[in-house]
C-alpha positions as CSV (number, residue, x, y, z in Angstrom):
1,X,-7.4,14.8,17.7
2,X,-4.8,13.4,20.2
3,X,-1.9,14.2,18.6
4,X,-3.7,17.2,16.4
5,X,-3.9,15.5,12.9
6,X,-6.3,16.7,10.4
7,X,-8.7,13.6,9.8
8,X,-11.0,13.8,6.3
9,X,-13.0,10.8,4.8
10,X,-14.1,10.2,1.7
11,X,-16.7,7.1,1.2
12,X,-16.5,6.5,-3.4
13,X,-19.8,4.9,-3.1
14,X,-20.7,8.6,-2.5
15,X,-19.5,9.6,-5.8
16,X,-21.0,9.5,-9.3
17,X,-17.4,8.3,-10.6
18,X,-14.3,7.3,-9.8
19,X,-13.1,10.6,-11.2
20,X,-14.7,13.4,-9.0
21,X,-14.2,10.9,-6.0
22,X,-10.3,11.4,-6.4
23,X,-10.7,15.1,-7.5
24,X,-12.1,15.9,-3.8
25,X,-9.4,13.8,-2.2
26,X,-6.8,15.5,-4.7
27,X,-8.5,19.2,-3.7
28,X,-8.2,18.4,0.3
29,X,-4.0,16.9,-0.8
30,X,-3.4,20.4,-2.7
31,X,-5.2,22.2,0.3
32,X,-2.1,20.6,2.3
33,X,0.5,20.9,-0.1
34,X,0.6,17.1,0.3
35,X,3.6,15.8,-1.7
36,X,3.6,12.1,-1.4
37,X,0.3,9.9,-0.9
38,X,1.6,6.9,1.4
39,X,-1.0,4.1,1.3
40,X,-1.6,1.0,3.5
41,X,-4.5,-1.0,3.3
42,X,-6.3,1.3,0.9
43,X,-7.5,-1.7,-1.1
44,X,-9.0,0.2,-4.5
45,X,-6.7,1.1,-7.5
46,X,-5.4,4.7,-7.7
47,X,-6.9,5.8,-10.9
48,X,-5.5,8.5,-13.4
49,X,-6.7,11.3,-11.7
50,X,-4.4,11.0,-8.7
51,X,-1.4,9.4,-10.3
52,X,-1.0,12.4,-12.8
53,X,-0.5,14.7,-10.0
54,X,1.4,12.6,-8.3
55,X,3.9,10.7,-10.8
56,X,6.4,8.6,-8.4
57,X,5.0,10.2,-5.4
58,X,2.5,7.2,-4.6
59,X,3.7,4.4,-2.6
60,X,2.1,1.0,-1.7
61,X,3.2,-1.8,0.8
62,X,1.7,-5.6,-0.2
63,X,2.1,-8.3,2.1
64,X,3.8,-10.8,-0.1
65,X,7.2,-10.7,-2.0
66,X,5.5,-9.4,-5.6
67,X,4.8,-10.2,-8.2
68,X,3.4,-13.3,-6.4
69,X,0.3,-13.0,-4.9
70,X,-0.8,-9.6,-6.0
71,X,-4.2,-8.5,-4.9
72,X,-6.7,-9.3,-2.0
73,X,-5.3,-12.1,0.5
74,X,-1.6,-11.9,-0.4
75,X,-1.4,-14.4,2.7
76,X,-4.6,-16.7,2.1
77,X,-2.7,-16.8,-1.9
78,X,0.8,-18.0,-0.4
79,X,-0.5,-20.6,1.9
80,X,-3.0,-21.9,-0.7
81,X,0.0,-22.5,-3.1
82,X,1.7,-23.7,-0.4
83,X,4.5,-21.3,-0.8
84,X,7.9,-21.7,1.5
85,X,8.4,-18.0,2.0
86,X,6.2,-14.8,1.0
87,X,7.1,-11.8,2.7
88,X,6.2,-7.4,2.2
89,X,7.0,-5.3,-0.7
90,X,7.2,-1.7,-0.7
91,X,6.2,-0.3,-4.4
92,X,5.5,2.7,-6.1
93,X,1.4,3.1,-7.6
94,X,0.8,2.8,-10.9
95,X,-2.0,2.0,-12.8
96,X,-1.9,-1.9,-12.8
97,X,-2.5,-4.0,-9.2
98,X,0.1,-3.9,-7.2
99,X,2.4,-4.0,-10.5
100,X,4.4,-0.6,-9.9
101,X,8.1,-0.6,-9.4
102,X,9.8,-2.3,-6.1
103,X,11.4,0.1,-3.6
104,X,12.0,-2.9,-1.1
105,X,11.5,-6.5,-0.1
106,X,11.7,-8.4,3.0
107,X,11.0,-12.4,3.0
108,X,9.1,-13.9,5.5
109,X,9.4,-17.6,6.0
110,X,6.3,-20.2,5.7
111,X,6.3,-23.0,8.2
112,X,4.3,-26.4,8.0
113,X,1.5,-25.9,9.7
114,X,1.3,-21.7,9.5
115,X,-2.1,-19.9,9.6
116,X,-3.6,-17.4,8.0
117,X,-3.5,-15.6,11.6
118,X,0.5,-16.6,12.3
119,X,1.1,-15.5,9.0
120,X,-0.2,-12.0,8.7
121,X,1.2,-11.0,12.6
122,X,4.9,-12.2,10.9
123,X,4.1,-10.0,8.0
124,X,2.8,-6.9,9.5
125,X,5.8,-7.1,12.2
126,X,8.0,-6.8,9.3
127,X,5.8,-4.2,7.9
128,X,6.0,-2.0,11.1
129,X,9.8,-1.5,11.0
130,X,10.3,-1.9,6.6
131,X,7.4,0.7,6.3
132,X,8.5,3.5,8.2
133,X,11.9,3.6,7.0
134,X,10.9,3.0,2.9
135,X,8.5,6.4,3.8
136,X,11.7,8.3,5.5
137,X,14.4,7.4,2.9
138,X,12.2,8.6,0.4
139,X,10.8,11.6,1.7
140,X,14.2,12.7,2.6
141,X,16.2,12.0,-0.4
142,X,13.6,13.8,-2.9
């Protein structure tokens, strides 16, 4: 409201199906002539309804160097695996979980004694720089 940005919320469990949930979102996106969907923390697989309407125009950011550590708790997965590095991946969204073509990646070292919180903070620092650059590059080139 402070920045004059319209906000809409949709709760998936309020809909009888994923398709109907996405149809409602799609109607609003079309009302506003949205060209790109930029995800961050969405934590749901995008279904056919949105994928078919926005081919190559949905991107996501993930806290690992995909294909390593896809899905939930990527930071915890990296720590549990004893990885020496992880990072950040920006990728196109396709029907699989974190399986779309990679647009950009940046590595983050994992030091001995690293905690979930300290590693998450390092990753977020990278995310906050990388994602806006990638979004700007994609949007301006299309």
